[in-house]
C-alpha positions in Angstrom: 19.3 2.2 -3.1 17.7 0.6 0.0 14.1 -0.5 -0.1 12.3 -1.6 3.1 9.1 -3.5 3.3 7.1 -4.6 6.3 6.3 -8.2 6.9 2.5 -8.6 6.9 0.9 -9.8 10.1 0.3 -13.5 10.3 -3.3 -14.6 9.9 -5.0 -18.0 10.2 -3.5 -20.5 7.8 -1.1 -18.0 6.3 2.1 -18.6 8.2 2.9 -22.3 8.8 5.7 -21.7 11.3 4.4 -22.5 14.8 6.3 -19.6 16.3 4.0 -17.3 14.4 0.5 -18.8 15.1 -1.4 -19.8 18.2 -2.0 -23.5 19.0 -5.6 -23.4 17.9 -4.7 -21.5 14.7 -7.3 -18.8 15.5 -5.1 -15.8 15.7 -1.4 -14.8 15.3 0.7 -15.9 18.3 3.0 -13.0 17.7 3.5 -10.5 15.0 7.0 -10.0 13.7 8.0 -6.9 11.8 10.8 -7.4 9.3 12.1 -6.0 6.1 13.1 -7.1 2.7 16.1 -5.0 2.1 18.0 -4.4 -1.1 21.6 -3.2 -0.9 23.9 -2.2 -3.8 27.6 -3.0 -3.0 31.0 -2.6 -4.7 33.1 -5.8 -4.9 36.8 -5.2 -5.3 39.7 -7.5 -5.8 43.0 -7.3 -7.7 42.1 -5.4 -10.9 38.4 -6.0 -10.3 35.4 -3.8 -9.8 32.0 -5.5 -9.7 28.8 -3.7 -8.6 26.3 -6.2 -7.1 22.7 -6.0 -5.9 21.9 -8.0 -2.8 18.5 -8.9 -1.4 17.5 -10.5 1.9 14.2 -12.4 0.9 11.8 -11.8 3.7 8.1 -11.6 2.5 5.9 -8.6 3.0 2.7 -10.3 2.2 1.0 -13.6 1.6 1.8 -13.6 -2.1 5.5 -13.1 -1.6 5.5 -15.6 1.3 3.8 -18.3 -0.8 6.1 -17.8 -3.8 9.3 -17.6 -1.8 8.4 -20.7 0.2 7.6 -22.6 -3.1 11.0 -21.6 -4.4 12.6 -23.1 -1.3 13.3 -20.0 0.9 12.6 -20.3 4.6 11.1 -16.7 4.9 12.7 -16.5 8.3 14.0 -12.9 8.9 16.7 -14.4 11.2 18.3 -16.5 8.4 21.6 -15.2 7.0 20.5 -15.9 3.5 21.3 -13.2 1.0 20.7 -13.3 -2.7 23.6 -11.7 -4.7 23.0 -10.5 -8.3 26.0 -10.1 -10.4 26.8 -7.0 -12.4 24.3 -6.4 -15.3 22.3 -9.4 -14.1 24.8 -11.9 -15.4 24.0 -14.4 -12.7 22.6 -14.6 -9.3 23.0 -17.0 -6.3 21.8 -17.3 -2.8 24.5 -20.0 -2.0 28.0 -18.5 -2.0 29.3 -21.9 -3.2 27.3 -21.6 -6.4 29.6 -19.0 -7.9 32.2 -20.2 -10.4 34.5 -17.4 -9.2 35.5 -19.0 -5.9 37.8 -16.3 -4.9 36.1 -12.9 -5.5 32.4 -13.6 -5.5 32.3 -16.5 -3.1 34.5 -14.7 -0.6 32.5 -11.5 -0.9 29.1 -13.3 -0.7 30.1 -15.1 2.5 31.3 -11.8 4.0 28.0 -10.1 2.9 26.0 -12.8 4.6 28.0 -12.5 7.8 28.0 -8.7 8.0 24.6 -7.9 6.4 23.3 -5.8 9.2 26.5 -3.6 9.2 26.6 -3.0 5.4 25.2 0.1 3.7 24.6 1.0 0.1 27.8 1.7 -1.7 30.0 -0.1 0.8 33.2 -1.7 -0.6 33.8 -5.4 -0.1 37.6 -5.7 -0.7 38.5 -9.4 -1.2 42.2 -8.8 -1.1 41.8 -7.1 2.3 39.5 -9.8 3.6 42.1 -12.5 2.6 44.9 -10.6 4.3 46.7 -9.7 1.1 46.7 -6.0 1.7 47.0 -3.9 4.9 44.1 -1.6 4.3 40.8 -1.8 2.3 40.4 -0.2 -1.1 38.5 3.1 -1.4 35.4 3.1 -3.6 35.9 3.8 -7.2 33.1 6.4 -6.7 35.9 8.5 -5.1 38.9 7.4 -7.3 37.2 7.1 -10.7 33.9 9.1 -10.7 31.7 9.0 -13.7 
């Protein structure tokens, strides 16, 4: 499940970042196309399977930009910020250090932020492999234990 949205063109007074508006605020200095992308990933660790939903919060329109900025997000498509939502919506965080599970979720969240562009829906994030505890990454349970 991957959803892409276009970032709306900047207009007078809409985008406060000087990189996006001209000095006299009369027109966009540049337009930047970006995407708000949702990726569903499989976290794995020793005896652990956790499906997570991850979102990169880049606004598509003024309504999204305003609300995301009010909630503290920069709205800069170059930021590495990724919101990770735990299985069955039992928690969400944009800061990897907010997870109580410092091993599995924190390690996976940091990896997801670092490798965001390379990840695709259904990819496996194997914490044991990332920590060097195993020689090869786990295979998706989609292949080993299909529904």
